[in-house]
N, C-alpha and C positions, 0 to 999 in steps of 0.2 A: 175091029171089037176084040178083042183081049182076049185071048184063049185061055188063061190061069183065074186059080184065083187070083182075087183085086184084096188088097190092104180096108178090111175094115174100120178102122183107126183113121185112117183119111182119105174120105170117101167125100166127106164135104167140109166148109166151111161157116154154113151156116145153122146156128142154135138151134137145135132139136128134130132138124132131118137128118133121115137115116135109109140109105139106101135100101134094107128092107121092107120099108112102106111103102114104097114105092112096088107097080102093079110090076115091071118086069126087072127079073133078076139079073143079078151078070151073069155071062154063060156058065164061068167057071166055078161062078159062086161067093163068099167072102174068108177071108181066115183074118183072124184075131191073135196075135200074140202077146201075150203078158207074160214076165218073170215075176217071182215072186220069192224071198225069203222068210224061214220063221227056222224061229233055235229058241229053246229051252236058257232061264235065266240059272247057272249055277248057283248050288246053295238054297233055292226054290223049288217046294215040291210038284208046285204047277205054275207059276208063272211064265209066261209065254208072249214073245214080241215077232210082231208079224212087218215086214219090208216092203211094198212093193214102189217102186221109183221113188222117186220122192217123200214118200208118206210110211206112216210109224202108226201102230196100233199095239198094244198089249193086249194079253187076254189072262182070264185066270180062272180060279171053280172057289168052290164056296169051301167054307172048312169042315163041311163032314166030310170034305175028299181032300182035305189036306192042303186046301184054299188058302187067301186071305181075301177072296170077295172084293180087292181093289181094282178091279177091274172087269166087264162082259165076259161070259162065259164062253170059248169056242162058239157051242148050240146059240147064245143070242145072238151073235155073228152071225153065224148060218141065218138064222131066222129072220134076223133084219136086211140080209142081204137076197134074199125072194121079195123084199117089198122094193126091189130097185131095179 
């Protein structure tokens, strides 16, 4: 049996199967490691770009606080994340 934590990203190849749903958890627990990058766009008051691996998203704010409302707000992304 493994003593330290195991990588939560590489625990199963079965779609939908998760170690945390099993009655016996690994003795050392799980860890996951994600790297994300965020940046503001120069010349734009509120436009931001975020990347995680091969994925890219943009966010903006409403015109009332200097944005253009071209993309969802950061709070909209946070609200969506709670549903995932």
